[in-house]
C-alpha positions in Angstrom: 7.7 -46.5 -25.3 7.7 -43.2 -23.5 10.0 -40.4 -24.9 12.4 -40.0 -22.6 13.3 -36.6 -24.1 9.9 -35.3 -23.4 10.1 -36.2 -19.7 13.4 -34.2 -19.5 11.9 -31.2 -21.1 9.0 -31.5 -19.1 10.7 -31.6 -15.9 13.3 -28.9 -16.9 10.2 -26.4 -17.5 8.8 -27.6 -14.4 11.9 -26.5 -12.9 11.7 -23.0 -14.5 8.7 -22.5 -13.7 9.1 -23.0 -10.0 12.4 -21.0 -10.1 10.2 -18.1 -11.7 7.5 -18.5 -9.0 10.0 -18.1 -6.6 11.5 -15.1 -7.8 7.7 -13.6 -7.6 7.3 -14.6 -4.1 10.8 -13.0 -3.3 9.7 -9.5 -5.0 6.1 -9.6 -3.4 8.1 -10.0 0.2 10.6 -7.4 -0.8 7.7 -5.2 -1.6 6.4 -5.1 1.5 9.5 -4.9 3.3 9.7 -2.0 0.8 6.6 -0.7 2.2 7.0 -1.0 5.6 10.4 0.8 5.1 8.5 3.9 3.8 7.2 4.4 7.3 10.7 4.9 8.8 11.9 6.6 5.8 8.8 9.1 6.3 9.6 9.6 10.0 13.2 10.4 9.1 12.6 12.7 6.3 9.6 14.6 8.4 12.2 15.6 11.4 13.7 18.2 8.5 11.4 18.4 5.4 8.1 19.4 5.2 5.1 17.2 4.1 4.4 19.2 1.1 7.7 19.4 -0.1 8.6 15.8 0.7 5.6 14.4 -1.1 6.4 16.9 -4.1 9.9 15.5 -4.2 8.5 11.8 -3.8 6.4 11.9 -6.7 8.6 14.1 -9.1 11.2 11.0 -8.6 8.1 8.6 -9.4 6.6 10.0 -12.0 9.7 10.5 -14.1 10.4 6.4 -13.5 6.7 6.0 -14.3 6.5 7.8 -17.2 9.3 6.1 -18.6 7.9 2.5 -17.9 4.4 3.7 -19.2 6.4 4.8 -22.7 8.2 1.7 -22.8 5.3 -0.8 -22.2 2.7 0.9 -24.1 5.0 2.3 -27.3 3.9 5.9 -26.3 1.4 7.8 -23.8 -2.1 6.8 -24.1 -4.5 9.3 -24.3 -7.5 9.9 -22.1 -11.3 9.6 -22.8 -13.3 12.6 -21.5 -15.0 10.0 -19.1 -11.8 9.0 -17.6 -10.1 12.8 -17.1 -12.6 13.4 -14.0 -11.4 10.0 -12.4 -7.8 10.5 -13.0 -8.0 13.9 -11.1 -9.4 12.7 -8.4 -7.0 9.8 -8.0 -4.4 12.3 -8.0 -5.8 14.5 -5.5 -6.8 11.5 -2.8 -4.2 8.7 -3.3 -1.3 11.1 -4.1 -1.8 14.7 -2.7 -3.9 14.3 0.4 -2.8 10.6 1.5 0.9 11.8 1.5 0.4 15.2 3.0 -1.3 13.7 5.9 1.0 10.9 5.9 4.0 13.1 6.5 2.1 15.4 8.9 1.4 12.0 10.8 5.1 10.4 11.1 6.0 14.1 12.2 4.2 13.3 15.4 3.9 9.7 15.9 5.9 6.7 15.6 6.7 4.6 12.4 5.3 1.2 14.2 2.5 3.2 15.6 1.3 4.5 12.3 1.7 1.5 10.1 -0.9 -0.4 12.3 -3.2 2.3 12.0 -2.7 2.5 8.0 -2.9 -1.7 7.8 -6.5 -1.0 8.2 -7.0 0.2 4.5 -8.5 -3.1 3.6 -10.9 -3.1 6.4 -12.0 0.4 5.5 -12.3 -0.4 1.9 -14.4 -3.8 2.5 -16.9 -1.6 4.6 -17.4 1.2 2.0 -17.4 -1.2 -0.9 -20.5 -3.0 0.9 -22.2 0.1 1.6 -21.5 1.9 -1.8 -21.4 -1.3 -3.9 -23.7 -3.5 -2.0 -21.0 -6.0 -2.0 -21.7 -8.9 0.9 -19.7 -9.5 3.8 -19.4 -13.2 5.0 -18.7 -14.1 8.7 -15.4 -14.3 8.3 -14.7 -10.9 7.0 -17.2 -9.4 9.6 -14.5 -11.4 11.9 -11.7 -10.0 10.3 -12.8 -6.4 10.7 -13.5 -6.9 14.3 -9.9 -8.4 14.8 -8.1 -5.7 12.8 -10.3 -2.7 14.6 -9.4 -4.4 17.9 -5.9 -4.2 16.8 -5.8 -1.1 15.9 -7.3 0.2 19.1 -5.1 -1.4 21.1 -2.4 0.1 19.3 -3.7 3.6 19.3 -4.6 3.5 23.1 -1.2 2.2 24.0 -3.0 -1.0 25.3 -5.5 1.0 27.4 -8.6 1.6 25.1 -10.2 3.5 28.2 -7.8 6.0 27.6 -9.6 6.8 24.3 -12.7 8.1 26.1 -10.6 10.6 27.7 -8.8 12.4 24.8 -5.6 10.4 24.6 -5.8 10.6 20.8 -3.5 13.3 19.3 -3.2 15.0 16.1 -0.7 12.3 14.6 -3.2 9.5 14.8 -6.2 11.7 13.2 -4.0 12.5 10.8 -2.9 8.8 10.0 -6.4 8.1 10.0 -7.1 10.6 7.0 -4.6 8.2 5.1 -6.6 5.5 5.4 -9.8 7.1 4.3 -7.9 8.9 1.3 -6.8 5.1 0.3 -10.3 4.0 0.6 -11.5 6.7 -1.8 -8.4 6.2 -4.2 -8.9 2.5 -4.3 -12.9 3.0 -4.8 -12.3 5.7 -7.7 -9.8 3.6 -8.9 -12.6 1.3 -10.3 -13.7 3.7 -12.8 -10.5 5.2 -13.6 -9.2 1.5 -14.5 -11.8 1.3 -17.2 -9.8 1.3 -20.0 -6.9 1.8 -18.4 -3.6 -0.5 -17.2 -2.9 -0.1 -13.6 0.6 1.2 -14.8 -0.8 4.1 -16.9 -3.3 5.0 -14.5 -0.8 5.4 -11.6 1.3 7.0 -13.6 -1.4 9.9 -14.6 -2.5 10.1 -11.2 1.0 10.7 -10.1 1.6 13.4 -12.3 -1.8 15.2 -11.1 -0.8 14.9 -7.8 2.8 16.2 -8.2 1.2 19.5 -10.1 -1.3 19.8 -7.4 1.5 19.7 -4.6 4.2 21.9 -6.0 2.6 25.5 -5.1 2.1 24.3 -1.4 5.6 23.1 -1.5 6.9 26.7 -2.6 4.8 28.2 0.3 6.7 25.6 2.7 10.0 27.5 1.2 11.1 24.3 -1.1 12.7 26.7 -3.5 15.1 28.2 -0.9 15.5 25.2 1.1 16.2 22.1 -1.0 19.8 22.9 -1.3 20.0 22.6 2.4 18.5 19.1 2.9 20.9 16.9 4.3 22.4 13.3 2.5 19.7 11.8 4.9 16.7 13.6 3.9 17.3 12.7 0.2 18.0 9.2 0.8 14.9 9.1 2.3 13.2 11.3 -0.5 14.5 8.8 -3.2 13.7 5.5 -1.4 10.0 6.8 -1.0 9.8 7.8 -4.8 11.6 4.3 -6.2 11.6 1.8 -3.8 8.4 2.9 -2.0 6.3 3.9 -4.9 7.9 2.4 -8.6 9.3 -0.6 -7.5 7.0 -1.6 -5.2 4.1 -1.0 -7.7 5.8 -2.9 -10.7 6.7 -5.8 -8.4 3.5 -6.1 -6.9 1.6 -5.9 -10.5 4.0 -8.5 -11.5 3.1 -10.7 -8.6 -0.8 -10.3 -9.4 0.1 -10.8 -13.0 1.9 -14.3 -12.2 -0.2 -15.7 -9.1 -3.3 -13.4 -9.1 -4.4 -10.6 -7.1 -5.7 -12.8 -4.1 -2.5 -14.7 -3.4 -0.6 -11.5 -4.1 -2.3 -9.4 -1.5 -1.4 -11.6 1.3 1.8 -10.4 1.4 0.9 -6.7 2.5 0.1 -8.5 5.9 3.9 -8.3 6.3 3.9 -4.3 5.7 2.7 -3.8 9.4 5.7 -6.4 10.8 8.4 -5.0 8.8 7.6 -1.7 9.7 7.3 -2.2 13.4 10.7 -4.4 13.3 12.5 -2.1 10.7 11.5 1.1 13.1 13.0 -1.0 16.1 16.4 -1.8 14.3 16.8 1.4 12.6 14.8 4.2 15.1 14.9 2.3 18.2 11.7 2.7 18.5 10.5 0.0 21.4 8.4 -2.9 20.6 6.0 -3.1 23.5 3.4 -5.4 24.4 0.4 -3.6 23.2 2.3 -3.2 19.9 3.1 -6.4 19.4 -0.4 -7.7 20.4 -2.3 -5.1 18.0 0.4 -6.3 15.2 -1.2 -9.7 15.6 -4.6 -8.5 15.5 -4.3 -6.4 12.8 -2.5 -8.7 10.6 -4.9 -11.6 11.5 -8.0 -9.5 10.8 -6.6 -8.1 7.2 -5.9 -12.0 6.3 -9.5 -12.8 7.2 -10.9 -9.7 5.3 -9.1 -10.7 2.2 -9.6 -14.4 2.3 -11.4 -15.4 -0.7 -14.9 -17.2 -0.2 -14.7 -21.3 -0.2 -15.8 -22.4 -3.8 -19.0 -24.3 -3.3 -19.2 -27.9 -3.0 -20.5 -29.6 -5.8 -22.5 -32.7 -5.2 -22.0 -35.5 -7.5 -25.1 -38.0 -7.8 -23.8 -41.6 -8.5 -26.4 -43.4 -10.4 -26.5 -46.9 -10.4 -26.2 -48.8 -13.7 
C-alpha cells in the first residue's frame, strides 16, 4: 500500500520548488526592469555630471559590493594566472571604461527609449561577430531575427523614415550608443577567454576594478574632485541606482537565474529591457511613445528573441520491428 507520507512529502517538495522558481522568474523580470531603468538614470545624471565622473562613481559603488560578494563566495580573492591578466584588463577597458563613457555621452544627446532600442541589438552584433570569428553557424531563424532586429533599430533611429538616414539624419548620440554595442560585443567575446578558470562573479569584479582605476584620471580632468560635493540629490540617487541596482543586483540575480533555469531561458528576459526602458522613459521623463518607437520596439524584441532561440533538438526516428 502506498505510503501517504511520501505523497505528502513529494507534494510539499514540488510546492517549494514551484515557489522557488516563481521567485527566480520575478527576480529575472525585475532585473530586466532595473536594466531598463539604467537608461532613465543615465539620462537624468548625464544632464548634470560628466560621463567619466558618472562612470567612475557608478563602478566605485559596484566594485565595493562586488568585492564583498566575491570574498564571501570564495573565502578570499582568487589569484589570476598570467594568461588571465590581459583578458581581464581588456574586459575592464571595453565593458566598463569605454562602454560607460559612450553610454553617458550618448544619453546626454538622445532620448533614453531611443538609446535602449539601439543597445538592444547587442545579441545580434555578438552573434555576427561569433559567426565571423569562431565560425559559429547561423540558422535561418537566427538570420531572420538579425534582419528583424536591424530593421527595428533603423525604424527607431530614423524616426520612421529610413530614407532620412541617407541625408545625415544620424546624430552623435546615436553614434555613441552604437559604439556601446561594439564595446559590449568585444566584452562578451573577450569574456570567453577571461572566464576560463574564473567564475563570472570573479571576472566581473576584477574587470570592474580595472575599469574604475582607468576612469579615475579622466574623471579628475572633468573636475570631479571639486564638483562632486555640488551634485544634486537626484544625481547621487541616479548614480547609486546605476551602481547597485543596475550593476550589482542585476548581475547577481541574472546569474542566479542562469544557475536555476539555464542560460537560454534566463536570457529571454533581456527582451523586456527595451520595453521597460521605453515605458519608464514615458512615465518618468515624459518621453513620447511614437508609432515608430513602438514598431521598432516590437521588431527588436522579436528579433532578439529569434536570435537567442535555441535550435530544435534533432528528431530521433525509432524503428519498431515486428517480433
